[in-house]
C-alpha positions in Angstrom: -21.5 -32.6 -8.2 -19.7 -30.9 -5.3 -17.3 -33.0 -3.2 -18.5 -34.1 0.2 -17.6 -31.3 2.7 -17.0 -28.8 0.0 -18.8 -25.5 -0.6 -21.3 -25.4 -3.5 -18.6 -23.5 -5.3 -16.4 -26.6 -5.4 -13.6 -24.9 -3.5 -11.9 -26.9 -0.8 -13.0 -26.2 2.8 -11.2 -25.9 6.1 -12.8 -29.2 7.1 -11.1 -30.9 4.2 -7.8 -29.4 5.2 -8.3 -30.6 8.7 -9.2 -34.1 7.6 -6.1 -34.3 5.3 -3.8 -33.1 8.1 -5.5 -35.4 10.8 -6.4 -32.5 13.1 -9.6 -30.7 14.2 -10.9 -27.8 12.2 -10.1 -25.5 15.1 -6.5 -26.6 15.1 -6.3 -26.2 11.4 -7.7 -22.7 11.6 -5.2 -21.7 14.3 -2.3 -23.2 12.4 -3.2 -21.3 9.2 -3.6 -18.1 11.2 -0.1 -18.5 12.7 -1.2 -18.8 16.3 1.9 -19.7 18.3 0.2 -22.3 20.6 -0.1 -24.8 17.8 2.8 -27.3 17.7 5.2 -26.7 14.8 4.8 -30.2 13.4 1.0 -29.8 13.2 1.4 -26.4 11.5 3.6 -28.1 8.9 1.0 -30.8 8.3 -1.9 -28.3 8.0 0.0 -26.0 5.6 1.0 -29.0 3.5 -2.6 -30.2 3.3 -3.8 -26.7 2.4 -1.2 -26.4 -0.3 -2.2 -29.9 -1.8 -5.8 -29.0 -1.8 -5.3 -25.4 -3.0 -7.2 -24.1 0.0 -7.4 -20.3 0.4 -9.0 -18.8 3.5 -12.0 -16.5 3.1 -11.6 -13.6 5.5 -15.1 -12.4 4.9 -16.6 -15.7 5.8 -14.5 -16.0 8.9 -15.6 -12.5 10.0 -19.3 -13.4 9.4 -19.0 -16.7 11.3 -17.3 -15.1 14.3 -19.0 -11.6 14.2 -15.6 -10.1 13.9 -12.5 -10.4 11.7 -9.1 -11.5 12.9 -7.7 -8.0 12.2 -6.6 -5.1 14.3 -6.9 -1.6 12.8 -4.0 0.7 13.5 -4.5 4.4 12.4 -1.5 6.7 12.3 -1.2 10.3 11.0 1.9 9.6 8.8 3.8 6.8 7.2 6.7 9.1 6.2 7.7 9.8 9.8 10.2 7.4 11.2 8.7 7.4 14.7 5.5 5.8 13.5 7.4 3.1 11.5 9.1 2.0 14.7 5.8 1.9 16.5 4.1 -0.1 13.8 6.9 -2.7 13.8 6.5 -3.2 17.5 2.7 -3.6 17.2 3.1 -6.3 14.5 5.7 -8.2 16.6 3.2 -8.5 19.4 0.0 -9.2 17.5 1.2 -11.6 14.8 2.0 -14.5 17.2 -1.6 -14.3 18.3 -2.8 -14.8 14.7 -4.0 -11.2 14.4 -3.6 -9.3 11.1 -2.6 -5.7 11.3 -4.4 -3.3 9.0 -2.8 0.1 8.7 -4.5 3.3 7.9 -2.8 6.7 7.3 -5.1 9.7 7.9 -2.5 12.5 7.2 -3.2 14.4 10.4 -6.7 15.0 9.3 -9.4 14.0 11.9 -12.1 14.0 9.1 -10.0 11.5 7.1 -9.5 9.4 10.3 -13.3 9.3 10.7 -13.7 8.0 7.1 -11.2 5.3 7.7 -12.9 4.2 10.9 -16.3 4.0 9.1 -14.7 1.8 6.3 -12.8 -0.5 8.6 -15.6 -1.0 11.1 -17.8 -2.6 8.4 -15.6 -5.7 8.8 -15.8 -5.7 12.6 -12.1 -5.7 13.5 -11.1 -7.4 16.8 -9.5 -4.2 18.1 -8.4 -0.7 17.2 -5.2 1.2 18.0 -5.4 5.0 17.5 -2.8 7.8 17.6 -3.6 10.5 20.1 -7.0 11.6 21.5 -8.0 14.2 18.8 -11.0 12.6 17.1 -14.2 14.0 15.6 -17.4 13.7 17.6 -18.6 11.2 15.1 -15.5 9.1 15.4 -15.9 9.0 19.2 -19.5 8.0 18.8 -18.5 5.2 16.4 -16.0 3.9 18.8 -18.5 4.0 21.7 -21.3 2.3 19.8 -19.1 -0.4 18.3 -17.8 -1.5 21.7 -14.7 -2.7 19.9 -11.7 -2.7 22.3 -9.6 0.4 21.6 -6.2 1.7 22.8 -4.8 5.2 22.2 -1.1 5.8 21.7 1.4 8.7 22.2 -0.8 10.6 24.7 -2.3 10.2 28.1 -6.0 10.9 29.0 -6.4 13.3 31.9 -9.9 12.0 32.5 -8.6 8.4 32.5 -11.7 7.3 30.5 -9.7 6.0 27.5 -7.1 3.3 27.5 -3.8 5.0 26.7 -0.1 4.3 26.3 2.2 7.2 25.9 3.7 10.1 27.8 3.0 13.8 28.7 3.7 15.9 25.7 3.4 19.0 27.9 6.0 17.8 30.3 8.3 17.0 27.4 8.1 20.6 26.2 8.6 21.9 29.8 11.8 19.7 30.1 13.2 21.4 26.9 12.5 24.8 28.4 14.1 24.0 31.7 17.2 22.6 30.0 17.7 25.7 27.9 17.2 28.0 30.9 19.6 25.9 32.9 22.2 26.6 30.1 21.8 30.3 30.7 19.6 31.0 27.7 17.0 33.8 28.0 15.7 34.6 24.4 14.0 31.3 23.7 12.0 30.3 20.6 9.7 27.4 19.7 9.7 26.4 16.0 6.9 24.0 15.1 5.3 22.4 12.0 2.3 20.2 11.2 0.6 21.7 14.3 -1.2 18.5 15.3 -2.5 18.5 19.0 0.7 16.9 20.3 2.9 19.5 18.7 0.7 22.2 20.3 0.9 20.4 23.7 4.7 20.5 23.6 4.6 24.2 22.8 2.2 24.8 25.6 4.5 23.1 28.1 7.6 24.9 26.8 5.9 28.3 26.9 4.4 27.8 30.4 7.9 27.3 31.9 9.1 30.5 30.1 6.0 32.4 31.3 6.7 31.3 34.8 10.2 32.7 34.4 8.9 36.0 32.9 10.6 35.2 29.6 7.9 34.1 27.2 7.9 36.3 24.0 5.1 35.3 21.6 7.0 37.0 18.7 9.8 34.4 19.0 7.6 31.3 18.2 7.2 30.3 14.6 4.3 27.9 13.8 3.9 26.5 10.3 1.0 24.1 9.2 3.3 22.6 6.6 4.7 19.1 7.1 7.8 18.9 9.2 11.0 18.5 7.2 14.7 19.3 7.1 14.1 21.9 4.4 11.4 23.6 6.4 13.8 23.6 9.4 16.3 25.5 7.4 13.8 28.0 6.2 12.1 28.7 9.6 15.4 29.0 11.4 16.8 31.5 8.9 13.6 33.5 9.1 13.7 33.5 12.9 17.3 34.8 13.1 16.6 37.4 10.4 13.8 38.8 12.5 15.2 38.2 15.9 19.0 37.9 15.8 19.3 38.0 19.6 17.6 34.5 20.0 19.9 32.3 21.9 18.0 29.1 22.2 15.4 27.2 20.1 13.2 24.1 20.8 11.9 22.3 17.7 8.8 20.2 17.6 10.6 17.5 15.7 14.2 16.5 15.0 14.1 17.0 11.3 13.4 20.7 11.8 16.3 20.9 14.3 18.6 19.0 11.8 17.7 21.6 9.1 18.5 24.4 11.5 21.9 22.9 12.3 22.7 22.8 8.6 21.5 26.3 8.1 23.6 27.5 11.0 26.7 26.1 9.3 25.7 27.9 6.1 25.2 31.2 7.9 28.3 30.9 10.0 26.4 30.8 13.3 28.1 29.0 16.1 26.1 26.3 17.8 25.7 26.3 20.8 27.9 29.4 21.5 25.5 31.8 19.8 22.3 29.7 19.8 21.4 26.4 21.4 19.3 23.9 19.6 17.0 21.2 21.1 15.0 18.7 19.0 12.3 16.2 19.8 12.0 12.4 19.1 15.8 11.8 18.8 15.4 10.5 15.3 18.2 8.5 13.5 20.9 10.9 12.4 20.6 13.4 15.3 23.4 11.8 17.2 25.6 12.3 14.1 24.9 15.9 13.2 27.6 18.6 13.5 27.2 19.4 16.3 25.5 16.4 17.7 21.9 17.3 18.4 20.4 17.5 21.9 16.9 16.0 21.7 14.1 14.5 23.8 14.0 10.8 23.1 10.5 9.3 22.9 9.7 5.7 23.6 8.3 4.9 20.1 8.9 1.2 20.1 7.8 0.7 23.6 4.5 2.6 22.9 3.7 0.2 20.1 4.6 -2.8 22.2 2.7 -1.8 25.3 -0.3 -0.6 23.4 -0.6 -3.9 21.6 -0.2 -5.8 24.9 -2.9 -3.7 26.5 -5.2 -4.4 23.5 -4.6 -8.2 23.9 -5.5 -7.9 27.6 -8.7 -6.2 26.7 -9.5 -8.9 24.1 -8.8 -11.6 26.7 -10.9 -9.7 29.2 -7.9 -9.5 31.6 -7.3 -6.7 34.1 -5.2 -3.9 32.7 -4.2 -0.4 33.5 -6.1 2.3 31.7 -3.1 4.6 31.5 0.6 3.6 31.0 3.0 6.5 31.2 6.3 5.5 29.5 7.9 8.9 30.1 10.7 10.4 27.9 14.4 11.1 28.1 16.3 14.3 27.6 19.5 13.3 25.7 22.0 16.1 26.1 24.6 16.5 23.3 26.7 19.2 21.8 24.0 21.5 20.3 23.0 22.9 23.7 
């Protein structure tokens, strides 16, 4: 015979935990989910009761009862890139105190794979979704619209202001790199890019537009590779560029690991940086400030993007007023390489 208040399976229920702890079922649920508004002494009582009874929460039942799960889905294009790790840490720091669990999906810069992840995660009705960028398949966009699940996009801004976004202008960042190199007296400027996701292309567009306005854009000087960005690829592409165009005197890289590779290749080739060629990276990743020479880079607000995006999502969940676009800007950090 099942115990009073127990499920037919005989497993202890949340009600039993609440009775043992001397609190309401709602308080017990909040305590076990880690919501910060529950008094610490009550949290201790509830957890002790749960441990004595051997209670384990059933996420599926919770989702069914509330029509949504206590999760927030975060989709990023890479887990090997340091910039997304910092963003994810910030997101978790904001959402965990609210009792929300972060579920991370990696779609490897493939919009079709992102679509599959969205389909899979939406089955469990997450409370909210955080997406990277605005490049989604038409099916993904329809899924988001039909679900009505609160959603915030990161790393980009929406010119139409229809989506909730936290980020900065990728085009303006590329333009800032071009203006800096031109201000250093450089005239044969190249853009070396990898991965070629939409944000990389936007940076290149901003960079080249400034060069075109100055009458200095030469398409032959821009090397674009679909391969993943890496130090090794930076070495390879930089050596190829100089072999084909030895008069290049300034290079902007879509990511710092490419620029770091170029700096190492310059040492091997005996090319003086910045006397012969100036180098400018993007993202200001760890290690760039310690290269030889120290690398000039555009610093992006990776941690702040995650924090503000999570805060915007919470405002949407609480049905509180919030901006639809938050532009966090970027910073050109000038060091020895330019």
